[in-house]
C-alpha positions, 0 to 999 in steps of 0.5 A: 178832444176837439180843441174848438169845443174848449175854445167855445166853452171858454168863449161862453164863460167869459164873452158876456156883458159882465166881461166885455173886455175880459182879463183872464189869468191861466193857472196851470200850464200842464196837460190841459192847461196848455190848451186853455192858455192857447185858446185864451190867447186866441180869444184875446183874453189872456193877461197872465199865466201861473205855474209852479214850475219856473221853467214852464212858467218862463216858457209860456210867458215867452211864447204868449208874451204875457207875464208869469206871476204867482197865484197869490199875486193874481188873486190880489190884482183887481185888474185880473177879472177871471181865473182859468184853473187847470191845476191838478184835480185835488187842488181844483176846489181850493183854488176855485174857492180862493178865486171866488173869495177874491171876487174873480170869475172862475173857469175850472177844469173838471172835476169841479171838486173831489167831493159833493160838499166842496162842489156845493160850497163853490156853487153857493159862493158863486151865487152869493157873489154873483160871479161866473163859475163854469166847469170845463165840460167842453163836450157840451160845446162840441158841434156834434153834441149841439146838433144832437141836442137840436135833434132831441128838442125837435122831437125827431127821436121821440121821447128819449127813454135811455142813454148809455155811453162808453168812454174807454181808452188806454191811458192816460193814467192819473194818480190823484183822481180815479177814472170816474172823476177823470172821464165820466163828467164829460158824458154825465154833463151831456146826459144832464143837458139832454134830460134837462134835469137832475137824476133822482138816484145815482149809483156807481161802482169801480175797482182798481186793476193796476192801481193799488188805491184808485179805480181804473174802471167804473160804471154809473147808473142814473135814474130820472123821473118817469122811468128814464135811465142812463148808464156810463162806463169808463176805463183807461185800460181798454186797448181799443178807443171807444167814445160812444154815446147812444140815445134810445128814443121812442121814434129813433135812436142816435149814436154819437161816436167821437172816435169816428171820422167827421161824416160818421160821428152822428148817426140817427 
């Protein structure tokens, strides 16, 4: 994952007129939370951190010279304007809801929630309270994706008729979320940005291979208006890393290969 993309996403979330001098607390300092903490610190926005593990909280508090505080304390602190949530996926919705109820702006790692109703509720709460609610779809801020969107909007590809993506690798295995929730949001967020609309129909299927209760491989098909379609395949059991997005247009095709070296990441 390109760290600059995540920093750009955080900057977009909190560098607004609403938050001219943001004071942001990072909730969770684990696998992705540690990157959020680092980027918020580099942006000059980190005011506090919170982690259930005392040793982790102490380490990050010392490293970034900010206080380690309990989540509940941060909710009550009126000086903390926003929370960046990177707790385990099963807790994203409840932590984001509590933050919005406390009047905070929220950046939450993907997935936003583990169910459609929970996600819709969070969106409704943010609108009603006029709070920022942003999900960590950081690939939307990847420089190659930005360039790809420019090429699409310029008409160089013609009309995009179909998009397919493959996000395959070996690990990292999760236990609280399946591969669809873990990997597919990246590509789906890019697809929605390209088409600029929501699909009319969505079908998905997956199956457990090594896990007993969660899917290790999955596929998603999306149907949009005017017959345009998209397919997404994800797996964390693939021995060869493949992170590829292909656009098929009426004039040209484009390939975003995130596993390639920089000069070859985008081919048209």
